[in-house]
N, C-alpha and C positions, 0 to 999 in steps of 0.2 A: 519258445525255449523250453525243452523238457525239464521237469523237476525230478528230484530224487524219488518222488512218489510214482512217477511214470517210467522210470528207468529200472528195469529188473533183469535178471539173467534170462537168456534165451530159454533155458530149461523151464523156468517158471511160466513163461508165456505159452510154451508148448503144452505143459500139463494143464493149464487153465483152459486150453482149447480142446484137449483130449482128456477129459476128466476121469475116464475109466482106465486109463493107461498107467501101469506101474512105473514108478520113477526110473527103475533100472532099464526098462524097455525104452523109455523116452530118451535116455542117455545114449542107448545103442543106436536109435534112429539118427540122432545128431552125429555121432561118431562115424556112422556109415555113409554120411552125406545125403541123407534123405530129407533134410530140413532146409528150406530156403526162405529167405526174406527178400522180397522184391526181385526174385529171380537169382539171387546170390546165395550159394550154399554156404552155411556156417557150420563148422565142425566143433566148436567150443561150447559145451553146455552152459558154462558160466559167463559167457560173453555178455556184458551188459548192453541192452538195447532199449529204446523207448517202445511203447505199445505198437506192435507191428500190425494189429488188426487183421484184415483179410490178406495182407501181404505175406503172412506166415503160411507156408505151404508144406504139406507132407507129401513128398514125391513117392510114386509107386516104386517098388523094388526094381521093376523093369521099365523105368521111365523112358519114354521115347520122344517126348516133346518137352523142351525146357521152357519154363515160364520166363520170358524175357521182359515182361511188362509192356505197357502200352507205348512207351517211347523207346523201347530197346534197352539192352543191357550194355553199358560202357565197359569194355574189357581192356581198353588202352586209351590214352588221351586222343588218339586219332582213329579209333575204331569202335563202332557200336554193333553189337550182335542183335539183329532183329528177329531171327528165327533159328532154332536149332532142334533137330531130331536126329535119329540114328542114320538118316539118309543124306541130309544136306544142311548147310548153314547159309544164311543170308546175312551179309554184313553191309554196313554203311561206312565207307572209308573217307576220311578227310584228305584233302590235298596234302602232298608231302609225305606220303607213306607208300612204300612198295606194295603191290598186290602179292607178289611171290618173291622168294629169296633171289638174291643176285650176288655176284662175286664181291661186291662192296662190303658185305657182312652186315648191312643195315637191317633193322627190324623189318618184317613184312607182315601183312595181314595173315598170311598162311601160318607163319611161325607163331604169331600171337594167339591165333585160334587153337593151334596144336597145344600150346602151353596151357590155355584155359581149359581144354578138355580134361587135363590131368587133375584139375581142382574140383571136378564135378562128380556126381554119383558114378558107381562102377559101370553102369550101362553106357556111359559116354567115354570112359577112360581107355577102352580098348579100340576106339575108333581112330581112323587115320585120315586126316584132311588131305584132299588133293585138288588140283587145279581143274576147272572147267573152262573158264574164260577169265579175263582180267581187265582192269582199267589202268590208264597211265598214272605215273607217279604224281603228277600235278593235276590230275582230274579227280574230282570228288564223286561220291555216290555209291550206288548199289552194284554188287556182284555176288555170285554164289560159288560155293565150294562143295564138293561131294565128300561123303564120309564113309563110303564103301564102294567096292569096284562095280557092283551092279548099278548103283545110283549114278556113278560117274559115267558109265557107258550110256545110260539113258539120257543124262543131261547133255553130254557131248553130241549125241544124236539130235537132240532138240536144237542145239546151236548149228549143227551141220545142215539140217533141213529148214532152218530159219523159222521154226515154230516157237522158239523162245523169243519173246518180245522184249526188246531193249530200247528205251526211249531216253533221250538226253535233252537238256536245256543248254543252249549256247548263246553268248552275246558276240556278235560279229560286226566287223567294220564294213559298212556299206548296206545296200538295200537290194534284195532279190528283184529281178524283173517280174517274177510271178509270185503270187501269194503262197503257192505250194508247188512242189515238183520233186524230181528225182535226180540225184547225181549218180552217174554210172561211169566208172573209169577202170583202167587196169593199172595196178600198182606193182612196184618192185622195190624191195628193201635193198639198201646198200650193203656192202660186204660185212660191216660190223653190226648190221641190223638195228641201227639207231635212227635211220631216216628213210622215208618213202619218197619215191619219185613217180610221176605219171608217165606211163609208157604205152606202147601199142599192144594189142592183144597177142601179137605174134612174138613179142619179146620173150626169150627164155625165162622161166620162173615167174612170169607175170601172173598176178592174182586179181580176179575181178572184184570190184568193190561197188556196192550199191547202198545208197543212203537216201531216205525220203525225208524231205524237209517241209516245214509249215511255219509261216510267220505268225508269231504271237503278238508282238508289240514293235512298233517303229518309234525311234527317238530321233526325229528329224534334226533337232538342234545339234546333236552330237554326231549325226550320220551313222548311228549304230542301230542294229536290229536284234531283237530277241527271237530266237528260233526254237522250235521243237523238232528234234531229229530222231528218226527211227531207223535203226540199223537193220538191213536185210542180210548183209554179210558182216563179218567182224574182223577186219584186218587191223594190224597194228597202225595206230595213228590215222585210221581211216577218215574219221570226221575232220580232223585237222588238215590233212592234205587235200581232201576234196573241197572243203570250204575255201581254202586258199586258191585252188584252181578255179573255183567259181567266182573269184573276185570278192569273196566274203571271208577273209581271214579272221580267225578268232582273236578277240581282245586278249592281250597278254601272252600270246603264243610267239615266243622269240624264235622258235625254229622255223615255222612256216609263215610267220609275219615279222620278218627281221626289221622292218622299218617302223614297227610300233613304238611310239614314244609316250604312251600314257603311263599311268601309275599302277595299273592293276598288275599284281606280281606273278600271275600264273595264267595259263590258258583258262578262259572263262567257260568251262565245260563241266557239266554235272550230270551224272547218270541218275535220272529221276525215277524211272519206272522199270520194274522187272516183272515179267509175267511168264510163268512156266507151268508145266504139269508135273506134279509130284512124281518122282521116278518109281515109287513103289505103291503109293496109295492111289495114284492116277487121278488125283483131284487137281483142279485148276487153282493156282495160287498167284496173287498179285501183291507186290510190295511197292511202296513209294517212299521217297526221301525228299523232304523239302529242301529248297535251296539253302546252302550253308551261309553263314553270316557274311562272309566276304562278298558273295554274289548278291546277297540281299542289299548290302550297302551300295554296291555298284548300281543296282537297279534303282534304288532310292535317289542316288545322285543323278542318274539319267532322267528320272521323272521330274526332278526339280529343275532341270535345265542348267545345272552348274557345271556340267562336263563340257 
């Protein structure tokens, strides 16, 4: 518990770290959004905080990479910002949050990020977040958003050419005949774009879907398998419909596994890994997100044999 001796105004901690800086200049730094603590910009010089140590950061006037901290920066109860620069953002979304806006008017990850940008230093406020790909409402995990048109074009091209690597973890009913393999189908969305069906390649508007799977763990008492899945294409509901067609419907997926009678409240699907090439710096970047709490509890239950 911090004591009165360790709680001081932000301005005091900043001056203690930058001893040659005039008090007026330090206030200007804070007011302009150049001072952050644990990746969060604070604009009030007299806001009391405990000793921030190395978490107090003075951002460059033209900051291009935000310090989100080792575990990411929570910007909403269901959204953590893992990486942000002037080209792209990587977020970890909880289940129960839209990726992009919908007519329902619910909050979306895109809206939340756009609002957050306006609280950051000037280098970020003029950016405009846009969609590259997305994950389903009840799917958790990683996806990226572009922050300028050049970056968006590059990232979409990586999705189109299958060079952006996207890996998921899923718990499915059943056991694959082979330890690893590939699902290849042709999909078609229904008229209101809420459900996929498997069709032939000659069907009008059919889209090819390819997913590679690998068994991680089998839970024979429950008849459930934990899979790692790598998308080659990225169609809506791709993993969910292909798993169901393979006789391995996802635990909790009421759309493609309507006979599920267990207690898991959503499809047990998590976007665990995202690998891409930075659209402007051209460096390879990999991000991972551990299983969320609900899927960890599911796995613990399966391991114990109580399911």
